[in-house]
C-alpha positions as CSV (number, residue, x, y, z in Angstrom):
1,M,22.9,-16.9,21.3
2,L,19.6,-18.1,23.3
3,R,17.3,-20.8,21.0
4,P,14.1,-19.7,20.5
5,L,11.3,-21.7,21.8
6,P,8.7,-23.2,19.6
7,T,6.1,-20.6,19.5
8,A,3.0,-22.9,20.4
9,A,5.2,-23.9,23.5
10,L,6.1,-20.0,24.4
11,T,2.4,-18.6,24.0
12,A,1.6,-21.5,26.1
13,A,4.4,-20.5,28.6
14,L,3.5,-16.9,28.9
15,L,-0.2,-17.5,29.1
16,L,0.6,-19.6,32.2
17,A,2.9,-17.7,33.7
18,P,2.2,-16.2,37.3
19,S,5.1,-13.5,36.1
20,A,7.3,-12.9,33.1
21,P,10.9,-13.9,33.7
22,A,13.1,-11.5,32.1
23,V,15.0,-13.8,30.0
24,A,11.4,-14.4,28.4
25,D,12.2,-10.7,26.7
26,Q,14.6,-12.0,24.2
27,D,13.0,-15.4,23.7
28,F,9.9,-13.1,22.9
29,L,11.6,-11.4,20.4
30,Q,13.3,-14.3,18.8
31,A,10.0,-16.2,18.8
32,F,8.2,-13.2,17.1
33,Q,10.7,-12.5,14.5
34,A,11.0,-16.4,13.7
35,D,7.1,-16.0,13.2
36,L,7.0,-12.8,10.7
37,Y,10.0,-14.8,8.8
38,S,8.2,-17.7,8.6
39,G,5.0,-15.9,7.0
40,Q,3.4,-17.0,10.1
41,I,1.6,-13.4,10.8
42,A,-1.7,-14.8,12.9
43,N,1.1,-17.1,15.1
44,A,2.9,-13.7,15.8
45,A,-0.1,-11.7,16.6
46,A,-1.3,-14.7,19.1
47,L,2.7,-14.6,20.9
48,S,2.6,-10.7,21.0
49,T,-1.1,-10.9,22.7
50,A,-0.2,-13.5,25.0
51,R,2.9,-11.8,26.4
52,L,1.1,-8.8,27.1
53,A,-1.7,-10.8,29.2
54,T,1.5,-11.5,31.1
55,V,3.0,-8.4,30.9
56,P,0.6,-5.7,29.8
57,D,3.0,-2.6,30.1
58,D,5.6,-4.1,27.8
59,P,6.0,-1.2,24.9
60,Q,8.1,-3.6,22.7
61,A,5.3,-6.6,23.0
62,Q,2.4,-3.5,21.8
63,F,4.6,-2.6,19.4
64,A,4.9,-6.5,18.0
65,L,1.3,-7.0,17.8
66,G,0.6,-3.4,16.5
67,S,2.6,-4.3,13.6
68,A,1.5,-8.0,13.3
69,Q,-2.1,-6.6,12.9
70,F,-0.9,-4.0,10.1
71,L,0.8,-7.1,8.4
72,Q,-2.6,-9.1,8.7
73,A,-4.4,-6.3,7.3
74,V,-1.9,-6.3,4.2
75,E,-1.9,-10.3,4.0
76,H,-6.1,-10.1,4.1
77,L,-6.4,-7.9,1.5
78,V,-3.7,-9.5,-0.7
79,Q,-5.7,-13.0,-0.1
80,G,-9.1,-11.7,-0.9
81,F,-7.6,-10.4,-3.7
82,H,-6.0,-14.1,-4.5
83,R,-9.3,-15.4,-3.8
84,Y,-11.1,-13.2,-6.8
85,G,-8.5,-13.7,-9.2
86,L,-7.0,-10.2,-9.3
87,R,-5.1,-10.6,-12.8
88,T,-1.8,-8.8,-12.3
89,T,0.8,-10.9,-14.1
90,Y,-0.1,-9.6,-17.9
91,E,-1.4,-6.1,-16.8
92,R,0.9,-3.3,-17.4
93,W,-1.2,-0.4,-18.4
94,G,-4.8,-0.3,-16.9
95,L,-6.4,-0.3,-13.6
96,G,-3.5,-2.4,-12.4
97,L,-2.5,1.3,-12.1
98,L,-4.9,2.5,-9.0
99,P,-4.1,2.0,-5.6
100,F,-4.6,-1.5,-3.9
101,L,-5.0,-2.9,-7.5
102,R,-0.9,-2.9,-7.8
103,L,-0.6,-5.6,-5.5
104,P,1.8,-8.6,-6.8
105,V,-1.3,-10.9,-6.5
106,P,0.0,-14.5,-7.4
107,D,-2.0,-15.7,-10.8
108,N,-5.2,-17.9,-9.3
109,P,-6.3,-20.8,-12.2
110,N,-9.4,-21.4,-10.3
111,P,-10.9,-17.8,-8.6
112,E,-14.0,-17.5,-6.9
113,P,-16.6,-15.0,-8.7
114,I,-16.2,-11.6,-7.6
115,T,-19.7,-9.4,-7.1
116,Y,-19.6,-5.3,-6.5
117,E,-20.5,-6.1,-3.1
118,A,-17.9,-8.6,-2.3
119,L,-15.1,-5.7,-3.3
120,R,-16.7,-3.1,-0.9
121,D,-16.4,-5.9,1.8
122,L,-12.8,-6.7,1.2
123,L,-12.2,-2.8,1.4
124,A,-14.1,-2.2,4.2
125,R,-12.2,-5.3,6.4
126,F,-9.0,-3.6,5.4
127,V,-9.8,-0.3,6.9
128,D,-11.5,-2.2,10.0
129,D,-8.2,-4.4,10.3
130,L,-6.0,-1.3,9.8
131,A,-7.9,0.6,12.5
132,T,-7.2,-2.2,14.9
133,A,-3.9,-1.7,14.4
134,D,-3.8,2.1,14.8
135,R,-5.3,1.7,18.6
136,T,-2.9,-1.1,19.0
137,L,-0.4,0.8,18.4
138,A,-1.7,4.0,20.2
139,G,-1.2,1.9,23.5
140,V,2.7,1.6,23.1
141,R,3.8,3.1,26.6
142,G,7.2,3.7,26.9
143,E,10.8,3.1,25.0
144,A,9.5,1.0,22.5
145,S,12.3,-1.0,20.5
146,L,11.7,-3.7,17.8
147,P,14.5,-4.8,15.6
148,L,13.4,-6.5,12.7
149,N,14.9,-7.5,8.7
150,L,12.6,-6.3,6.4
151,G,13.2,-8.7,3.7
152,G,12.7,-11.4,5.9
153,I,9.1,-10.9,6.5
154,R,7.4,-13.0,4.4
155,L,3.0,-13.0,3.8
156,D,0.9,-15.7,2.7
157,F,-0.1,-14.0,-0.2
158,D,-2.6,-16.8,-1.4
159,G,-3.9,-18.2,1.6
160,D,-2.7,-21.8,1.4
161,G,-0.9,-21.8,4.9
162,T,2.6,-21.3,3.6
163,A,4.6,-18.5,2.8
164,G,7.2,-19.4,-0.1
165,A,10.7,-17.3,-1.1
166,Q,8.2,-15.1,-3.9
167,E,6.1,-14.0,-0.9
168,R,7.9,-11.2,0.5
169,L,6.8,-7.9,2.6
170,A,9.5,-6.7,0.1
171,D,8.0,-7.7,-3.3
172,I,4.7,-5.5,-1.7
173,V,7.1,-2.8,-1.2
174,L,8.7,-2.3,-4.4
175,K,5.8,-3.0,-6.4
176,V,3.8,-0.3,-4.9
177,T,6.6,2.6,-3.9
178,G,8.3,1.5,-7.8
179,M,11.6,1.2,-5.9
180,R,13.0,-1.7,-8.0
181,S,16.0,-0.4,-7.6
182,M,16.7,-2.0,-4.4
183,P,15.7,-5.2,-4.3
184,M,18.8,-7.0,-3.2
185,S,18.8,-4.4,-0.4
186,L,15.8,-5.0,0.8
187,D,17.1,-8.8,1.7
188,M,19.9,-7.5,4.1
189,M,17.4,-5.1,5.5
190,D,18.1,-5.3,9.6
191,V,15.9,-2.4,11.5
192,G,15.7,-1.3,14.3
193,F,12.3,0.1,15.0
194,D,11.8,2.5,17.6
195,N,9.4,4.9,19.0
196,G,9.6,7.4,16.2
197,D,8.6,4.7,13.8
198,V,5.3,3.7,15.8
199,L,4.0,7.2,15.2
200,W,5.0,6.6,11.8
201,L,3.2,3.1,11.3
202,R,0.4,4.9,12.7
203,A,0.2,7.8,10.2
204,Y,0.7,4.9,7.6
205,C,-2.2,3.5,8.8
206,N,-4.5,6.4,8.8
207,L,-3.1,7.3,5.3
208,L,-4.3,3.7,3.7
209,M,-7.5,4.1,5.4
210,A,-8.2,7.2,4.3
211,I,-7.5,6.0,0.8
212,A,-9.5,2.8,1.1
213,D,-12.3,4.7,2.7
214,F,-12.8,7.2,-0.3
215,P,-14.1,5.2,-2.7
216,L,-16.6,3.3,0.1
217,G,-18.0,7.0,0.4
218,Y,-19.5,6.5,-3.0
219,D,-21.5,4.3,-5.4
220,F,-18.8,3.6,-8.2
221,H,-21.3,0.1,-9.2
222,E,-21.3,1.2,-13.2
223,T,-17.5,1.9,-13.1
224,Y,-16.7,-2.0,-11.4
225,D,-19.7,-3.4,-14.1
226,V,-17.8,-2.2,-16.6
227,T,-14.2,-2.0,-16.6
228,F,-13.2,-4.4,-13.5
229,R,-14.4,-7.5,-16.2
230,G,-10.4,-7.3,-17.2
231,I,-8.9,-7.9,-13.8
232,F,-11.3,-10.3,-12.4
233,P,-11.7,-13.0,-15.0
234,K,-14.8,-14.6,-13.1
235,G,-16.5,-11.9,-11.8
236,K,-20.4,-11.2,-11.9
237,F,-21.2,-8.5,-14.4
238,S,-23.9,-7.5,-16.4
239,S,-22.5,-8.9,-19.3
240,S,-19.0,-11.6,-19.7
241,K,-18.1,-11.2,-22.9
242,L,-14.9,-8.8,-21.9
243,A,-14.1,-11.3,-19.0
244,E,-14.0,-14.4,-21.2
245,N,-12.3,-12.5,-24.1
246,E,-9.1,-11.7,-21.3
247,A,-9.4,-15.2,-19.4
248,A,-8.9,-16.4,-23.0
249,I,-5.5,-14.1,-23.9
250,V,-4.4,-15.0,-20.4
251,K,-5.1,-19.1,-21.5
252,Q,-2.8,-18.7,-24.7
253,L,-0.1,-17.0,-23.3
254,Q,0.1,-19.1,-20.5
255,D,0.5,-22.1,-23.2
256,I,3.0,-20.7,-25.2
257,G,5.3,-19.7,-22.4
258,P,8.1,-17.8,-21.9
259,V,9.7,-16.0,-25.1
260,K,12.8,-14.3,-25.6
261,P,12.8,-11.3,-28.2
262,F,15.6,-10.9,-30.9
263,T,18.7,-10.4,-29.7
264,A,21.1,-10.2,-32.7
265,P,22.5,-6.7,-33.1
266,W,19.5,-5.2,-35.3
267,D,19.4,-6.3,-38.9
268,P,15.9,-5.4,-40.5
269,Q,16.3,-8.6,-43.2
270,K,18.0,-10.9,-40.2
271,Y,14.6,-10.1,-38.1
272,S,12.0,-10.8,-40.3
273,D,14.1,-14.3,-41.2
274,W,14.1,-14.6,-37.4
275,L,10.3,-14.2,-37.2
276,K,9.5,-17.0,-39.4
277,T,11.5,-19.5,-36.8
278,D,9.6,-21.2,-34.3
279,E,11.1,-18.7,-31.7
280,G,10.2,-16.2,-33.7
281,K,6.7,-16.9,-34.1
282,R,6.2,-17.8,-30.7
283,F,7.6,-14.4,-29.7
284,K,5.2,-12.6,-32.5
285,A,2.1,-14.7,-30.8
286,A,2.8,-13.7,-27.6
287,Q,3.8,-10.2,-28.6
288,D,0.4,-9.7,-30.4
289,L,-1.7,-11.4,-27.5
290,Q,0.3,-9.0,-25.0
291,W,-0.7,-6.0,-26.8
292,K,-4.6,-6.7,-26.8
293,L,-4.4,-7.1,-22.9
294,D,-2.5,-3.9,-23.0
295,W,-5.0,-2.1,-25.1
296,G,-7.6,-3.8,-23.0
297,G,-6.0,-2.4,-20.1
298,V,-5.8,1.7,-21.2
299,S,-9.0,1.3,-22.7
300,D,-10.4,0.3,-18.7
301,L,-8.5,2.7,-17.4
302,I,-10.1,5.2,-19.6
303,A,-13.6,3.8,-19.3
304,F,-13.1,4.0,-15.1
305,I,-12.3,7.5,-15.7
306,H,-15.1,8.3,-18.5
307,L,-18.1,6.5,-15.6
308,M,-16.2,8.6,-12.7
309,H,-20.0,10.2,-11.6
310,W,-20.3,8.5,-8.5
311,P,-23.3,9.4,-6.3
312,V,-22.7,9.5,-2.5
313,A,-23.4,6.5,-1.0
314,D,-22.0,6.7,2.4
315,E,-21.3,10.4,3.7
316,G,-19.7,8.6,6.8
317,R,-17.3,7.0,5.2
318,L,-16.1,10.3,3.5
319,M,-15.8,12.2,7.0
320,D,-13.6,9.4,7.8
321,V,-11.5,10.0,5.0
322,L,-10.8,13.7,6.5
323,G,-10.6,12.7,9.8
324,H,-7.7,9.8,9.0
325,A,-6.1,12.3,6.9
326,E,-5.8,15.3,9.6
327,K,-4.6,12.5,11.9
328,M,-2.0,11.2,9.5
329,V,-0.7,14.6,9.5
330,A,-0.9,15.3,13.1
331,L,0.5,12.0,13.8
332,S,3.6,12.3,11.2
333,R,4.5,15.6,12.7
334,A,5.0,13.9,16.1
335,S,6.9,11.1,14.6
336,W,9.3,13.8,13.1
337,N,9.1,15.1,16.4
338,S,10.4,12.1,18.1
339,I,13.1,11.2,15.7
340,L,14.6,14.6,15.6
341,A,14.8,14.2,19.3
342,E,17.2,10.8,18.7
343,T,20.6,11.0,20.1
344,D,21.4,7.1,18.8
345,D,22.1,6.0,15.7
346,N,20.6,2.1,15.3
347,R,20.1,1.1,11.8
348,E,17.2,3.6,11.5
349,W,14.1,3.6,9.3
350,I,13.9,6.8,9.4
351,P,16.8,9.0,10.3
352,N,17.2,12.8,11.4
353,P,19.8,14.3,10.2
354,K,22.9,13.5,12.6
355,Q,22.1,9.5,11.8
356,Q,22.5,7.4,9.5
357,G,19.6,5.6,7.5
358,V,18.9,1.6,6.4
359,L,17.8,2.5,2.9
360,P,20.2,3.3,0.1
361,G,20.3,6.5,-1.7
362,M,17.3,7.9,0.5
363,R,19.0,10.4,2.8
364,V,17.7,13.5,4.8
365,T,18.8,16.5,5.6
366,A,18.1,19.4,7.7
367,D,16.4,21.0,4.1
368,T,14.5,17.7,4.1
369,V,12.8,18.0,7.5
370,S,12.1,21.4,6.7
371,G,10.3,21.0,3.6
372,W,8.3,17.9,4.9
373,M,7.4,20.4,7.8
374,R,6.6,23.1,5.4
375,L,4.3,20.6,3.5
376,L,3.0,19.2,6.6
377,D,1.6,22.9,7.7
378,E,0.3,23.6,4.0
379,L,-1.7,20.2,4.3
380,D,-2.9,20.7,7.8
381,G,-4.5,24.5,6.2
382,I,-6.0,22.3,3.3
383,L,-7.4,19.4,5.7
384,G,-8.5,22.5,7.9
385,G,-10.4,24.9,4.9
386,R,-8.0,27.6,5.3
387,I,-5.8,27.1,2.2
388,L,-7.5,26.4,-0.4
389,L,-6.6,24.3,-3.9
390,P,-6.1,26.1,-7.4
391,H,-8.3,25.9,-10.1
392,P,-7.2,26.0,-13.8
393,R,-10.4,27.8,-15.4
394,F,-11.5,29.6,-12.0
395,I,-9.8,32.6,-9.3
396,Q,-11.5,31.3,-6.6
397,G,-10.1,28.2,-4.8
398,I,-11.2,24.8,-4.1
399,N,-12.4,24.1,-0.4
400,V,-11.6,20.4,0.0
401,R,-13.0,20.2,3.9
402,R,-16.1,21.2,2.4
403,M,-16.0,18.8,-0.2
404,L,-15.4,16.0,2.3
405,L,-18.1,17.0,4.9
406,E,-20.9,18.6,1.9
407,P,-19.8,15.6,-0.6
408,D,-21.8,15.8,-4.0
409,V,-21.3,13.8,-6.8
410,F,-18.0,12.8,-7.5
411,D,-17.1,13.6,-11.2
412,P,-13.5,14.4,-11.5
413,V,-13.8,15.3,-15.7
414,L,-16.7,17.9,-14.4
415,M,-14.4,19.4,-11.9
416,L,-11.4,19.8,-14.1
417,Q,-14.1,21.7,-16.6
418,G,-15.3,23.7,-13.6
419,S,-19.0,22.8,-13.6
420,G,-18.4,19.9,-10.8
421,I,-16.9,22.2,-8.6
422,E,-18.4,25.2,-8.1
423,R,-20.2,24.8,-5.1
424,Y,-16.8,24.6,-3.2
425,L,-15.2,27.2,-4.6
426,E,-14.6,30.4,-2.0
427,D,-11.8,33.1,-1.5
428,G,-9.1,32.8,0.6
429,P,-5.5,32.0,0.0
430,L,-4.6,29.3,-2.3
431,T,-1.8,26.4,-1.1
432,D,1.6,27.8,-1.7
433,P,3.6,25.5,-5.4
434,D,6.8,26.5,-4.1
435,V,6.3,24.2,-1.1
436,W,5.2,21.4,-3.8
437,G,8.1,22.1,-6.1
438,R,11.2,22.9,-3.2
439,L,9.6,18.8,-2.0
440,M,10.1,17.3,-5.3
441,Q,13.4,19.1,-5.6
442,L,14.3,17.5,-2.3
443,S,12.8,14.0,-3.3
444,Q,14.7,14.3,-6.1
445,G,11.7,14.1,-8.4
446,N,10.8,10.5,-6.3
447,F,7.9,12.4,-5.0
448,L,5.9,8.8,-4.2
449,G,8.7,7.4,-2.7
450,Y,9.9,9.7,-0.4
451,F,6.0,10.3,0.4
452,L,5.3,6.6,1.4
453,W,9.0,6.4,3.2
454,I,8.7,9.3,5.5
455,N,4.7,10.1,5.5
C-alpha cells in the first residue's frame, strides 16, 4: 500500500508540479481521506484545490473539494452555535426539536453573547457556504469516484483546532435523522461514492439552503427575543431573567453530576426508602431540575408557535427558497436516473434495486423508486403551482408557489384557522394523498429518515 504523504508536503508538490504523475492519484486520495478522518477539513479543501490547480479536469478532486466544502459548511454552523453557547445537552423537548437547533453542539462554559443579528448572520453564512459547495459539485465532469468511511470523518465542533473522538460526522447524522439504531455500523461504513452521489449531495445542499433561507425571509425578532433565552444562556435579550434561571439550573445539574435511577425490582416502600439515601436524594434533585428544564423547553416551543406572526423581511430569500426547492427536485430526479443506470455494485450509499447498500435496514426496491419518482412529480407540481395543498376548512387548495413569490405575514396558527391563508386559495387539483401514504408504507413509517437519505 502506498504511504500517504504529509498533507502540507503533498499540497506543495501538487502546486509546484508541472504535471501530475499518475501515482499522485492514490497519494491524493489517501491524503484527502487522512485529513477528513483527523478532522482537518480546511486542509482537505486546500489539498483538493491544489490538485485541481495541476489537473483541472480531475473529477475525483472536484468531487472531493465540493464534499470538503459541504463539511466546512456544517462545521462552521456547529462552531458558530458552540461559540454562542447553544445548549443541547439538557434540551429534550423544546426548541432543540427545530431544524439546525438539534445539532449535537458541545457545552461551552464561557460563550459569547448572541444577538438576533448574529443568529441571522450565522444562518446566512451557512447558506453561502452551501452555495459554494453546490457550485463546486456542479463542475464535476466525467466519472467521479470518492471512497470514504463515513464513520471515520470528524469535524471540529468547538473550533479548538482539533477533532476528538466525540466530534464525528456520524454523531450529527444520528442526531438529525433519529437513526440511533446504527451507531456501530457507522464506524465501519466504507462507501464508494460516485456520480449519482454528486447529484445527491447537490440536492441535499439545496434542501438545506431552502430550510435556512425560509426564516431569513421573515422578521422573527420577537420570537427570538422571548423564546431563545433558554438555549442561549448569554444571549442579548430584552430581559435576561429566563436565561439566568436556565443557566442556574444547568449549573446545579452539573454540580450534581451523573445519577443512576432506581434499578431494583419495583416496590413502593423500597423506592421510598431508596429516595432517602444519598444516591436517591441526588437522583430526585436532578430529576426535579431536569423537569423544570423540560417544562421550560415545552413552554418555549409553545411560545415559539404563538409568536410566529412574522412580517416579510427579505422577499428575495423566499424566492430563493422556491428556487432551491425546485432545484432539489430536479437534482434528485437526475441522481436517481444516474443510480438506476449503474451496473456495478461498489458499497453503494444509495443503491438501485439490483445493488447492495451499506446502510443496514435501508433497502431500495422497484416500488421504492416508483414511489419516490411519484413524490418528485407531486412536489414538482406543488412548487410549480399546478397542484394545490388541501386545507382542512376550505374546498379550494393552497398555491404554495404564490406563497413564496407573493409573501405576506407568516402565521401558521391563522393559516390553519383559515384567515391567514385566504389570499392563496385557488380552484384546481389537490395533491394526491395516496402518493404520501404509499411512501410512508415503503419507508416503514420512517419517512424523515428515508427523505434525508434518498432526498
